[in-house]
C-alpha positions as CSV (number, residue, x, y, z in Angstrom):
1,X,6.1,-26.3,-28.0
2,X,10.3,-25.6,-26.5
3,X,10.5,-25.4,-23.0
4,X,11.2,-21.7,-23.2
5,X,7.4,-20.6,-24.7
6,X,5.9,-23.7,-22.5
7,X,8.1,-21.2,-19.3
8,X,7.1,-17.4,-20.9
9,X,3.0,-19.0,-21.1
10,X,2.7,-20.3,-17.5
11,X,3.4,-16.9,-16.6
12,X,1.0,-15.7,-18.1
13,X,-1.5,-18.5,-17.4
14,X,-0.4,-17.5,-13.8
15,X,-0.5,-13.6,-13.9
16,X,-4.0,-14.3,-15.4
17,X,-5.7,-17.2,-12.3
18,X,-3.7,-14.5,-9.8
19,X,-5.7,-11.8,-11.0
20,X,-9.3,-13.5,-11.1
21,X,-8.7,-14.3,-7.4
22,X,-7.4,-11.0,-6.5
23,X,-10.9,-9.6,-8.2
24,X,-13.9,-12.5,-6.9
25,X,-11.1,-11.7,-3.3
26,X,-11.2,-8.3,-3.1
27,X,-14.1,-6.2,-4.7
28,X,-15.7,-5.3,-1.5
29,X,-12.4,-4.5,0.8
30,X,-11.7,-2.4,-2.7
31,X,-14.3,-0.1,-2.4
32,X,-14.0,-0.1,2.0
33,X,-10.4,1.2,1.4
34,X,-11.3,3.5,-1.0
35,X,-13.4,4.8,0.8
36,X,-11.6,5.0,3.8
37,X,-9.3,7.5,1.5
38,X,-11.6,9.4,0.9
39,X,-12.9,10.0,3.9
40,X,-9.6,11.1,5.2
41,X,-8.8,13.5,2.0
42,X,-12.4,14.9,3.3
43,X,-11.5,15.9,6.5
44,X,-8.3,17.5,5.0
45,X,-6.3,14.5,6.4
46,X,-2.7,13.4,4.0
47,X,-2.2,9.7,3.2
48,X,1.2,7.8,4.8
49,X,2.8,5.6,2.7
50,X,5.6,3.4,3.2
51,X,7.1,0.1,2.4
52,X,10.0,-1.9,1.7
53,X,12.6,-2.8,-1.5
54,X,10.0,-3.9,-4.5
55,X,6.4,-2.8,-3.1
56,X,8.6,1.0,-2.5
57,X,8.2,1.1,-5.9
58,X,4.6,0.9,-5.7
59,X,4.4,2.7,-2.9
60,X,5.6,6.1,-4.5
61,X,3.7,5.2,-7.6
62,X,0.2,5.2,-5.2
63,X,2.0,8.8,-3.9
64,X,2.6,10.6,-8.2
65,X,-0.8,9.8,-8.5
66,X,-2.2,11.2,-5.7
67,X,0.3,14.3,-6.3
68,X,-0.2,14.2,-10.0
69,X,-2.8,12.5,-11.5
70,X,-4.2,9.5,-12.7
71,X,-5.9,9.0,-15.4
72,X,-7.5,12.6,-15.5
73,X,-6.8,16.4,-14.5
74,X,-7.9,16.5,-11.4
75,X,-6.7,18.8,-8.3
76,X,-3.4,17.4,-5.9
77,X,-4.5,15.0,-3.7
78,X,-2.2,14.6,-0.1
79,X,0.1,11.1,0.2
80,X,3.6,11.1,0.8
81,X,5.8,8.1,0.4
82,X,8.4,7.9,3.8
83,X,10.7,4.7,1.7
84,X,11.7,8.2,-1.2
85,X,14.1,9.4,1.3
86,X,17.5,8.1,0.6
87,X,19.0,10.3,3.1
88,X,16.9,10.5,6.3
89,X,16.3,6.5,5.7
90,X,19.9,5.7,6.2
91,X,20.6,8.4,9.0
92,X,17.6,6.1,11.1
93,X,19.7,2.5,9.2
94,X,22.8,4.2,10.5
95,X,21.7,4.8,13.8
96,X,21.5,1.1,14.1
97,X,17.4,1.5,14.2
98,X,16.8,-0.4,11.0
99,X,12.9,-1.1,13.0
100,X,12.5,2.6,13.6
101,X,12.9,3.7,9.5
102,X,9.0,4.2,9.0
103,X,7.7,4.6,13.3
104,X,10.1,7.4,13.8
105,X,9.0,9.4,10.7
106,X,5.7,8.9,11.7
107,X,5.4,10.2,14.7
108,X,7.1,13.2,13.0
109,X,4.7,14.3,10.3
110,X,2.0,12.0,11.0
111,X,-1.3,13.2,12.6
112,X,-4.5,12.5,14.1
113,X,-7.0,11.8,11.3
114,X,-4.3,11.3,8.8
115,X,-3.7,7.4,7.5
116,X,-0.8,5.0,6.5
117,X,-0.7,2.7,3.9
118,X,1.0,-0.1,4.1
119,X,1.7,-1.9,0.8
120,X,3.7,-5.7,1.6
121,X,5.1,-8.2,-1.3
122,X,6.9,-10.2,1.2
123,X,6.5,-10.9,4.7
124,X,6.5,-8.6,7.2
125,X,8.9,-7.1,8.8
126,X,8.7,-5.1,12.4
127,X,10.0,-2.1,10.3
128,X,6.6,-2.2,9.4
129,X,4.9,-2.8,12.7
130,X,6.9,-0.9,13.8
131,X,5.1,1.8,11.3
132,X,1.5,0.3,12.4
133,X,1.8,1.0,16.1
134,X,3.3,4.7,15.9
135,X,0.3,5.4,13.0
136,X,-1.7,4.1,15.9
137,X,-0.4,6.3,18.4
138,X,-1.0,9.1,16.2
139,X,-4.4,8.3,16.2
140,X,-4.1,7.3,12.0
141,X,-5.9,4.3,10.8
142,X,-4.6,2.2,9.3
143,X,-5.0,0.5,5.0
144,X,-2.7,-2.6,4.7
145,X,-2.4,-3.7,0.8
146,X,-0.9,-7.4,0.6
147,X,0.8,-10.6,-1.3
148,X,0.3,-12.2,2.3
149,X,-3.0,-13.7,4.2
150,X,-3.3,-14.3,8.1
151,X,-0.2,-12.3,9.5
152,X,1.4,-11.1,12.1
153,X,0.5,-7.6,10.6
154,X,-3.6,-8.4,10.5
155,X,-3.1,-9.3,14.7
156,X,-2.2,-5.8,14.5
157,X,-5.5,-3.8,13.1
158,X,-8.4,-2.1,14.8
159,X,-11.3,-2.8,13.6
160,X,-11.7,1.1,11.6
161,X,-8.2,-0.4,10.0
162,X,-8.4,-2.4,6.3
163,X,-6.5,-5.1,4.4
164,X,-6.1,-6.7,0.8
165,X,-4.3,-10.0,1.3
166,X,-4.3,-11.9,-1.2
167,X,-3.2,-15.8,-1.5
168,X,0.1,-15.6,0.3
169,X,1.9,-14.6,-4.0
170,X,5.5,-14.5,-3.8
171,X,7.0,-10.9,-4.6
172,X,7.5,-11.2,-8.6
173,X,3.8,-13.0,-8.6
174,X,2.1,-10.3,-6.5
175,X,4.0,-7.4,-7.4
176,X,1.5,-6.6,-10.9
177,X,-1.6,-7.6,-8.8
178,X,-0.5,-4.9,-6.0
179,X,-0.1,-2.6,-9.2
180,X,-3.5,-4.0,-10.6
181,X,-5.2,-3.1,-6.7
182,X,-3.1,0.0,-6.4
183,X,-5.1,0.9,-9.7
184,X,-8.4,0.1,-9.2
185,X,-7.9,1.9,-6.0
186,X,-6.6,5.1,-7.9
187,X,-9.4,4.9,-10.3
188,X,-12.2,4.4,-6.9
189,X,-10.7,7.3,-4.9
190,X,-10.8,10.3,-8.4
191,X,-14.6,8.7,-9.1
192,X,-16.1,9.1,-5.6
193,X,-14.0,12.5,-5.5
194,X,-14.5,14.4,-8.9
195,X,-16.5,11.9,-11.1
196,X,-16.0,10.7,-14.3
């Protein structure tokens, strides 16, 4: 076997191992998080997402699955991604308030009964910490999907909040597993709300 073939095979093997580990660790937490999403939606609330860097792609994917459809035609579900508006994001950063990039927006659009959904692929940045604090100030619940266990974010969560944390994966290893977890969450929400 060539070195390149060995490297390729190793990446596939690692992915399967990470996926199996997530499945064994996260099943109960996935169901609880899906229930939290459903409860918010049934109470006329919305899901507000945010993420940094590459994880923002996953946040937008999640919102697209809610606003359009996941696997079946059904009514649109309210979800917004705070990281998709580059103009607002850059204006807040321009004014030297990077740590406020999400918290400022949450204070403007979040309302009691909404849920903040954080997706974290690489450490825990101050702007995500401030987002959680702003959500709690607005009486919003929080759900976190993270590549890291036992983080500073975990310590900020209230008893009604939810977290699914992977086993300290690198961002490149975490991204496909986080995507799979989002797909499972979307499927469970659709099933709970619409059957299927």
